[in-house]
C-alpha positions in Angstrom: -118.8 -13.9 -61.3 -115.3 -12.9 -62.0 -112.9 -12.4 -59.2 -112.3 -8.9 -58.0 -109.4 -7.3 -59.6 -108.0 -5.4 -56.7 -104.5 -4.6 -55.5 -102.5 -6.5 -54.4 -103.0 -9.3 -56.8 -99.5 -9.0 -58.0 -99.0 -10.8 -61.4 -95.4 -10.9 -62.4 -96.1 -10.4 -66.1 -94.6 -7.7 -68.2 -96.9 -5.2 -70.0 -96.7 -2.0 -71.9 -98.2 0.7 -69.7 -100.0 3.8 -70.9 -97.5 6.5 -71.7 -94.5 4.2 -71.1 -91.4 5.0 -73.1 -89.9 1.8 -74.5 -86.3 2.9 -74.5 -85.0 3.7 -71.0 -81.7 5.0 -72.3 -83.5 7.6 -74.4 -85.6 8.5 -71.4 -82.6 9.1 -69.2 -80.9 11.3 -71.8 -84.0 13.4 -72.3 -85.0 13.7 -68.6 -82.6 16.6 -67.6 -83.7 18.7 -70.6 -87.4 18.0 -69.8 -87.0 18.9 -66.1 -85.2 22.1 -67.0 -87.9 23.0 -69.6 -90.7 22.4 -67.1 -89.0 24.4 -64.4 -88.4 27.3 -66.7 -92.0 27.3 -68.0 -93.4 27.3 -64.5 -91.3 30.4 -63.8 -92.8 32.1 -66.9 -96.6 31.4 -66.7 -97.4 33.8 -69.5 -95.2 32.1 -71.9 -96.3 28.7 -70.8 -99.9 29.8 -71.4 -99.1 31.1 -74.9 -97.2 27.9 -75.8 -100.0 25.7 -74.5 -102.5 27.6 -76.6 -100.3 27.4 -79.7 -99.9 23.7 -79.2 -103.6 23.1 -78.8 -104.3 24.9 -82.0 -101.5 23.2 -83.9 -102.4 19.7 -82.7 -105.5 19.8 -84.8 -103.3 19.6 -87.9 -100.2 17.8 -86.4 -101.2 15.3 -83.8 -97.6 14.7 -82.7 -97.6 18.1 -81.0 -100.0 16.8 -78.4 -97.4 14.3 -77.2 -94.9 17.1 -76.9 -97.5 19.1 -74.9 -98.0 16.2 -72.5 -94.2 15.9 -72.2 -93.8 19.5 -71.1 -96.5 19.2 -68.5 -95.1 17.9 -65.2 -96.5 14.5 -65.8 -100.0 15.7 -66.6 -102.6 13.6 -68.4 -105.2 15.2 -70.6 -107.9 14.1 -73.1 -106.9 14.8 -76.7 -108.8 17.7 -78.3 -110.0 15.6 -81.2 -111.3 12.9 -78.9 -113.0 15.5 -76.7 -114.7 17.1 -79.7 -116.1 13.8 -80.8 -117.4 13.2 -77.3 -119.0 16.7 -77.3 -120.7 16.0 -80.6 -122.0 12.7 -79.3 -123.1 13.8 -75.8 -124.3 17.4 -76.3 -125.7 17.1 -79.8 -127.8 17.6 -81.8 -128.0 20.9 -80.0 -131.5 21.9 -81.3 -133.1 18.6 -80.2 -131.5 18.8 -76.8 -132.6 22.4 -76.4 -136.2 21.6 -77.3 -136.4 18.7 -74.8 -134.8 20.9 -72.0 -137.1 23.8 -72.7 -140.1 21.5 -72.4 -138.8 20.1 -69.1 -138.1 23.6 -67.7 -141.6 24.9 -68.6 -143.1 22.2 -66.3 -140.9 23.0 -63.3 -142.9 24.0 -60.2 -141.7 27.0 -58.2 -138.4 27.4 -60.2 -135.8 29.1 -58.0 -134.2 32.4 -59.0 -130.5 32.0 -59.6 -128.3 35.1 -59.1 -125.1 35.1 -61.3 -122.5 37.2 -59.5 -119.8 38.7 -61.7 -117.0 41.2 -60.8 -115.7 43.0 -63.8 -112.5 45.0 -64.4 -111.2 46.3 -67.7 -112.9 43.4 -69.6 -112.4 43.5 -73.4 -115.7 44.5 -74.9 -116.0 41.4 -77.0 -115.4 39.0 -74.1 -117.8 40.8 -71.8 -120.6 40.8 -74.4 -120.0 37.1 -75.1 -120.1 36.3 -71.4 -123.4 38.1 -70.9 -124.8 36.6 -74.2 -124.1 33.1 -72.8 -126.3 33.9 -69.9 -129.1 35.3 -72.2 -128.9 32.1 -74.2 -129.8 30.0 -71.1 -132.6 27.6 -71.5 -133.6 28.3 -67.9 -135.0 31.8 -67.8 -135.2 32.4 -64.1 -131.9 34.2 -63.5 -130.5 37.6 -62.8 -127.0 38.9 -63.5 -125.4 41.0 -60.7 -122.3 42.8 -62.0 -119.9 45.1 -60.1 -117.6 47.2 -62.3 -114.5 47.6 -60.1 -113.8 51.2 -61.2 -112.5 50.1 -64.6 -110.3 52.8 -66.3 -111.5 51.4 -69.6 -114.8 53.1 -70.5 -116.2 50.2 -72.5 -117.0 48.2 -69.3 -119.6 50.6 -68.0 -120.8 51.3 -71.5 -121.5 47.7 -72.3 -123.2 47.0 -68.9 -125.4 50.1 -69.2 -126.5 49.2 -72.7 -127.2 45.6 -71.9 -129.0 46.4 -68.6 -131.3 48.8 -70.4 -132.2 46.0 -72.9 -132.7 43.2 -70.4 -134.2 43.9 -66.9 -132.5 40.7 -65.5 -129.1 42.5 -65.7 -128.3 44.7 -62.8 -124.9 46.4 -62.3 -123.2 49.0 -60.1 -119.9 50.9 -60.7 -117.7 51.0 -57.6 -116.3 54.5 -56.8 -112.8 53.1 -56.3 -111.0 50.0 -57.2 -111.1 47.4 -54.4 -109.8 44.3 -56.2 -111.7 41.1 -56.8 -112.9 40.2 -53.3 -114.4 43.6 -52.6 -115.9 43.8 -56.1 -117.4 40.3 -55.7 -119.0 41.4 -52.4 -120.5 44.4 -54.1 -122.0 42.2 -56.8 -123.2 39.8 -54.1 -125.1 42.7 -52.4 -127.2 43.0 -55.5 -128.3 39.4 -55.5 -131.9 38.5 -54.7 -131.9 34.8 -55.7 -132.1 31.8 -53.4 -128.9 30.5 -55.0 -125.8 32.3 -56.2 -123.6 31.2 -59.1 -120.1 32.6 -59.5 -118.9 33.6 -62.9 -115.8 35.5 -64.2 -116.3 38.4 -66.5 -114.9 36.8 -69.7 -116.0 33.2 -69.3 -118.9 31.3 -70.8 -121.8 29.1 -69.6 -123.3 26.5 -71.9 -127.1 26.9 -72.6 -128.1 24.1 -70.2 -126.0 25.2 -67.2 -128.6 26.9 -65.0 -131.3 24.4 -66.0 -129.0 21.7 -64.5 -128.5 23.7 -61.4 -132.2 24.4 -60.9 -133.1 20.7 -61.4 -130.6 19.6 -58.7 -131.6 22.1 -56.1 -135.2 21.2 -56.6 -134.5 17.5 -56.5 -132.5 17.8 -53.2 -133.8 20.7 -51.0 -131.0 20.1 -48.5 -128.3 21.2 -50.9 -126.2 24.2 -49.9 -123.3 24.0 -52.4 -123.1 22.6 -55.9 -120.2 22.4 -58.3 -119.7 21.1 -61.9 -117.2 19.9 -64.3 -115.5 22.5 -66.5 -113.3 22.9 -69.6 -111.4 25.6 -71.4 -112.3 27.6 -74.5 -110.1 29.7 -76.8 -111.0 32.9 -78.5 -112.3 30.9 -81.5 -114.8 29.0 -79.3 -112.8 25.7 -79.4 -113.1 23.7 -76.2 -110.3 21.6 -74.7 -108.8 20.2 -71.5 -111.9 19.1 -69.7 -111.8 18.6 -66.0 -114.1 15.8 -65.1 -114.0 15.9 -61.3 -114.7 13.3 -58.6 -117.7 13.6 -56.4 -117.6 15.8 -53.3 -114.1 15.3 -52.0 -113.3 17.3 -48.9 -109.7 15.9 -48.8 -108.9 17.0 -52.3 -110.3 20.5 -51.6 -107.4 21.0 -49.1 -104.9 20.8 -52.0 -106.8 22.4 -54.9 -110.0 24.4 -55.5 -112.3 21.6 -56.6 -115.4 23.7 -56.5 -114.6 26.4 -59.1 -115.9 26.3 -61.7 -119.1 26.3 -61.8 -119.6 27.0 -58.1 -123.1 27.6 -56.8 -124.0 28.5 -53.2 -127.2 29.0 -51.3 -127.3 32.8 -50.8 -128.2 32.5 -47.1 -125.1 30.5 -46.5 -122.9 33.1 -48.2 -124.5 35.8 -46.0 -123.9 33.7 -42.9 -120.1 33.3 -43.5 -119.7 36.9 -44.5 -119.2 36.6 -48.3 -115.7 36.9 -49.8 -112.8 37.8 -47.5 -110.4 40.6 -48.6 -106.8 39.7 -48.3 -107.3 36.4 -50.1 -107.3 37.8 -53.6 -106.5 35.2 -56.3 -107.7 32.5 -53.9 -110.8 34.1 -52.7 -113.1 31.6 -54.3 -111.1 28.7 -52.8 -111.3 30.4 -49.4 -115.1 30.8 -49.9 -115.4 27.1 -50.8 -113.5 26.0 -47.7 -115.5 28.2 -45.3 -118.9 27.4 -46.9 -118.4 23.6 -46.8 -116.8 23.5 -43.4 -119.9 22.7 -41.4 -121.9 20.9 -44.0 -122.8 17.2 -44.2 -121.7 15.4 -47.3 -125.2 15.2 -48.7 -125.5 19.0 -48.6 -122.7 19.3 -51.2 -123.3 17.9 -54.7 -121.1 17.5 -57.8 -123.0 17.8 -61.1 -121.2 15.6 -63.6 -121.7 18.0 -66.5 -119.4 20.5 -68.2 -121.3 23.7 -67.1 -118.5 26.2 -67.4 -116.1 27.2 -70.2 -113.0 28.9 -68.8 -111.6 31.4 -71.3 -108.0 30.9 -72.3 -105.6 32.5 -74.8 -107.0 36.0 -74.6 -103.6 37.5 -74.3 -104.4 38.9 -70.8 -103.5 37.0 -67.6 -105.9 36.8 -64.7 -104.8 38.0 -61.3 -104.2 34.4 -60.2 -102.0 33.7 -63.3 -100.0 36.9 -63.1 -99.3 36.8 -59.4 -99.2 33.0 -58.9 -97.0 32.8 -55.8 -99.0 35.5 -54.0 -102.2 33.7 -54.8 -100.8 30.3 -53.8 -99.7 31.8 -50.4 -103.2 33.2 -49.9 -104.6 29.7 -50.7 -102.3 28.1 -48.1 -103.4 30.6 -45.5 -107.0 29.8 -46.3 -106.4 26.1 -45.9 -104.4 26.6 -42.7 -107.3 28.6 -41.1 -109.8 26.0 -42.4 -107.8 23.2 -40.7 -107.6 25.1 -37.5 -111.4 25.7 -37.5 -111.8 21.9 -37.8 -109.6 21.3 -34.8 -106.6 20.0 -36.8 -104.1 22.1 -34.9 -100.5 21.6 -36.0 -101.3 20.8 -39.6 -99.2 22.9 -42.0 -99.9 23.6 -45.7 -96.6 23.7 -47.7 -96.0 24.6 -51.3 -95.1 21.9 -53.9 -92.4 23.7 -56.0 -93.1 21.6 -59.1 -96.9 21.9 -58.7 -97.5 25.7 -58.4 -100.8 26.7 -56.8 -101.3 23.2 -55.2 -100.4 22.5 -51.6 -99.3 19.5 -49.5 -100.4 19.3 -45.9 -98.1 18.0 -43.2 -100.2 16.5 -40.5 -98.7 15.9 -37.0 -98.6 12.7 -35.1 -100.0 12.7 -31.5 -97.6 14.3 -29.0 -98.1 11.5 -26.6 -96.6 8.0 -27.0 -98.8 5.4 -28.7 -98.4 1.7 -29.5 -98.4 0.5 -33.1 -99.6 -3.0 -34.1 -98.4 -4.2 -37.5 -100.5 -7.0 -39.0 -98.6 -8.8 -41.7 -101.1 -9.8 -44.4 -98.9 -12.5 -46.0 -96.9 -15.4 -44.4 -93.5 -14.0 -45.5 -91.2 -13.1 -42.7 -90.6 -9.4 -42.1 -87.1 -8.3 -43.0 -85.0 -6.9 -40.1 -84.5 -3.6 -41.9 -88.2 -3.0 -42.2 -88.6 -4.1 -38.6 -86.3 -1.3 -37.5 -88.1 1.2 -39.6 -91.4 0.3 -37.9 -90.0 1.3 -34.6 -91.2 4.9 -34.4 -89.2 7.4 -32.3 -91.2 8.3 -29.2 -93.7 5.5 -29.6 -94.8 3.1 -26.9 -93.4 0.1 -28.8 -94.4 -1.8 -31.9 -95.9 -5.3 -31.9 -95.9 -7.5 -35.1 -98.6 -10.0 -35.7 -99.0 -12.4 -38.6 -102.2 -13.3 -40.3 -103.0 -17.0 -39.7 -105.9 -19.1 -40.9 -108.3 -16.5 -39.6 -106.9 -13.9 -42.0 -105.7 -10.3 -41.4 -109.0 -9.2 -39.6 -108.7 -12.1 -37.1 -105.1 -11.3 -36.4 -106.0 -7.6 -35.9 -108.5 -8.5 -33.2 -105.6 -9.8 -31.1 -103.7 -6.5 -31.4 -103.0 -4.3 -28.4 -101.9 -1.1 -30.2 -103.9 2.0 -30.6 -103.0 2.1 -34.3 -103.2 -0.9 -36.7 -101.0 -1.1 -39.8 -101.9 -3.9 -42.2 -98.8 -4.5 -44.3 -97.7 -6.8 -47.1 -94.1 -7.8 -46.2 -93.1 -7.7 -49.9 -93.4 -3.9 -49.8 -90.4 -1.6 -49.1 -90.5 2.1 -48.1 -89.6 4.6 -50.8 -88.7 7.4 -48.4 -88.2 7.7 -44.6 -91.3 9.8 -43.8 -93.8 7.2 -45.2 -94.9 5.8 -41.9 -95.3 9.1 -40.1 -97.4 10.4 -43.0 -99.6 7.4 -43.1 -100.2 7.2 -39.4 -100.8 10.9 -39.1 -103.5 10.7 -41.8 -105.2 7.9 -39.9 -105.1 9.8 -36.6 -107.0 12.8 -38.1 -110.6 13.4 -36.9 -113.1 11.9 -39.3 -110.5 9.7 -41.1 -111.3 6.0 -40.9 -108.3 4.5 -42.9 -105.4 5.7 -44.9 -103.4 4.0 -47.6 -100.2 4.9 -49.6 -99.1 5.1 -53.2 -97.7 1.7 -54.1 -95.2 1.6 -57.0 -93.2 -1.0 -58.9 -89.5 -1.1 -59.2 -89.7 1.5 -62.1 -91.7 4.1 -60.2 -95.0 3.1 -62.0 -98.1 3.5 -59.9 -99.6 0.1 -59.0 -102.2 1.3 -56.5 -103.4 4.9 -56.1 -106.7 4.3 -54.5 -109.4 1.9 -55.8 -112.5 2.2 -57.8 -115.2 0.2 -56.2 -118.5 -1.2 -57.4 -120.3 -3.7 -55.1 -117.8 -6.3 -54.0 -115.3 -5.6 -56.8 -112.5 -3.1 -57.1 -110.0 -1.9 -59.7 -107.0 0.4 -59.7 -107.9 3.9 -60.9 -107.4 3.3 -64.7 -106.1 6.7 -65.6 -103.4 6.7 -62.8 -102.2 3.0 -62.9 -99.0 2.8 -64.8 -98.0 6.4 -64.6 -94.5 7.1 -63.3 -94.2 9.0 -60.0 -93.7 12.0 -59.7 -96.1 12.5 -62.6 -99.1 14.6 -61.5 -101.6 12.4 -63.3 -105.1 13.8 -64.2 -105.4 17.2 -62.6 -103.0 16.4 -59.9 -104.7 13.2 -58.7 -101.4 11.2 -58.5 -99.7 13.8 -56.3 -102.5 15.1 -54.0 -104.1 13.3 -51.1 -107.8 12.6 -51.8 -110.8 10.6 -50.5 -111.4 7.2 -52.2 -113.9 4.4 -51.7 -111.1 2.0 -50.7 -107.4 1.6 -50.5 -105.5 -1.6 -51.3 -104.7 -4.5 -49.1 -100.9 -4.0 -49.4 -100.8 -1.3 -46.8 -103.6 0.2 -44.7 -103.6 2.2 -41.4 -106.6 2.4 -39.2 -107.2 3.3 -35.5 -108.0 0.2 -33.5 -111.0 1.9 -31.9 -112.5 2.5 -35.3 -111.7 -1.0 -36.4 -113.3 -2.6 -33.3 -116.5 -0.5 -33.6 -117.3 -2.4 -36.9 -119.0 -5.7 -37.3 -116.9 -7.4 -39.9 -116.8 -11.1 -40.9 -114.1 -13.2 -39.3 -112.7 -14.1 -42.7 -113.1 -12.3 -46.0 -111.2 -12.6 -49.3 -111.6 -8.9 -49.9 -111.1 -7.9 -46.3 -109.8 -4.5 -47.1 -112.9 -3.7 -49.1 -115.2 -4.8 -46.3 -113.2 -2.8 -43.8 -113.2 0.4 -45.9 -117.0 0.0 -46.7 -117.7 -0.4 -43.0 -115.7 2.7 -42.1 -117.5 4.7 -44.8 -120.9 3.5 -43.7 -120.0 4.8 -40.2 -119.4 8.3 -41.7 -115.6 8.2 -41.8 -113.4 9.1 -44.7 -110.9 6.8 -46.5 -107.8 8.8 -47.5 -105.2 7.9 -50.1 -101.9 9.8 -49.8 -99.0 9.9 -52.3 -96.9 11.5 -49.6 -96.5 7.9 -48.2 -94.9 5.8 -50.9 -94.0 2.1 -50.9 -92.4 0.0 -53.6 -93.1 -3.6 -54.7 -90.3 -5.6 -56.2 -92.6 -7.2 -58.7 -93.5 -6.0 -62.2 -96.5 -4.0 -63.1 -99.5 -6.4 -63.2 -102.0 -6.7 -66.0 -104.9 -4.5 -65.3 -108.3 -6.0 -65.4 -111.1 -4.3 -67.4 -113.5 -2.5 -65.1 -117.1 -1.4 -65.8 -117.6 1.2 -68.5 -119.0 3.7 -65.9 -118.6 2.4 -62.3 -121.0 3.7 -59.7 -118.2 4.9 -57.4 -118.8 8.4 -55.9 -115.2 9.4 -56.5 -115.1 8.3 -60.1 -116.6 10.7 -62.7 -119.3 9.0 -64.8 -118.1 10.8 -67.9 -114.9 8.7 -67.7 -114.6 5.0 -68.4 -112.9 2.2 -66.4 -113.3 -0.3 -69.2 -109.6 -0.1 -70.2 -106.3 1.4 -68.8 -105.7 5.0 -69.4 -107.8 8.2 -69.6 -110.8 7.5 -71.7 -114.3 9.1 -72.1 -117.4 7.0 -71.4 -119.4 6.1 -74.5 -123.2 6.3 -74.7 -125.8 9.0 -74.4 -124.1 10.6 -71.5 -125.0 12.7 -68.5 -126.9 15.5 -70.4 -129.4 12.9 -71.7 -129.7 11.6 -68.1 -130.4 15.1 -66.8 -133.2 15.5 -69.4 -134.8 12.2 -68.4 -134.6 13.1 -64.7 -136.2 16.5 -65.4 -139.0 14.9 -67.4 -139.6 12.3 -64.7 -139.9 15.1 -62.1 -142.9 16.8 -63.8 
């Protein structure tokens, strides 16, 4: 068996990293212009949206425009449209054969649940409203109802289309509100019409693929304990061309604090929505994020499920901005308020969501350290002496002292058993802090209720990510392939290099854990991959492993060669539609998750 390729296994060999520019002088000359362009585009979301759509259309004829589009993103990473289309053809086609197999599986479902699709509508262009409803009528799964609330649209076509389509299809039910109440009130009006056991949320101009509700129905039948489900999603333009897929990690309560992971497609048990009071007015633009936070607050991880299929096509390039796009800062403020209230309900008093100016709509959370003094034990994981400058940094103001232990023949775990501090910090002495708040951030994360361990972003001397959480399968681990090598402060794939998130494990270079949590585990005295054993033990005890880029450390070595991982690792925080077989963002090859869904439905007959 090959040795595990986990960090830190620092190899001082040069390599060309994904997205690396080869001429640093050219990079330094372009950077001020690029920063100005990004800042200006963030202040003009309508123009940014139009430019993005134009680039996406042009890149089909001039591939170089895709590189320009990636450059103007704040360090974003996306899947090229041509590569995504090839993947769609492979995984979702041939459409007729897939449809026939799914139809046969749906016919044999016992007691199929009714799914209510809740849709608020306001001044929807007739074409897009008809196409949204038509995508529901094309569902392979027939046991659905559409519940629409027209929020007193001044444009008459909304009620006209709804009345016409409801008359032709009894599964469509709608009501026209007497006065405009905005999206939360309209969504609650539509929710009042729902009779199904589960409720799926859909915007008035978006699309569902034909297999969407069949996938939902299969999962709720296979796991009766489920309360909330969510899927992957992509974007679709007015010509039906799909792009920018968001292949999400499994259920990740930590990432939900910074971005709305659940939408789209979000599905909730109707009784749960009734219990929490539906949508809250005053959170318009972030009402679905607030809903997801409140709905999942008291649930066990097994009651929330990610469906690794693209079940939602988010309409782009229509020429009309949504409320959340046109009033971005107001919506972001509502989102931060929802997160703040959610943290307070969980007992995390003192935690403050703050805006990230270069990542509009996404928050960062500042967690407090304990108000009382506590003792910190630093366990050096390598025999190198600790520099005096780092020794000074490790003396936290207001702490009850810091002790420093070195790993001997018994390894880091053996040294940690001799510690007297309430908090343990495993540290490679070759690492250096990148900013002064790193230690407070890391320890504050590890102090939080439910968090077992916390690890930082580790970078090389050129700001390239060396360790941003680990992908784990069995006793082996790899750096996240689509984040390793990216230069901080790049946002990575859908913000994953800038937002704290749950992971299966963090690297051995730096790891914080409460001593009480450590001592409650039965770990081997010596282990080559001690950090994997520690993180696995904490996860098995029901605690979360949190990786945070708000704590950053730097290694003086060069970016190591990345080992090839499995094509589709069985890591709950790694989407099975992505591949870890080589560095960068790549789609997994093979029959894919839709074929797996059909096989599972056939086996459940």
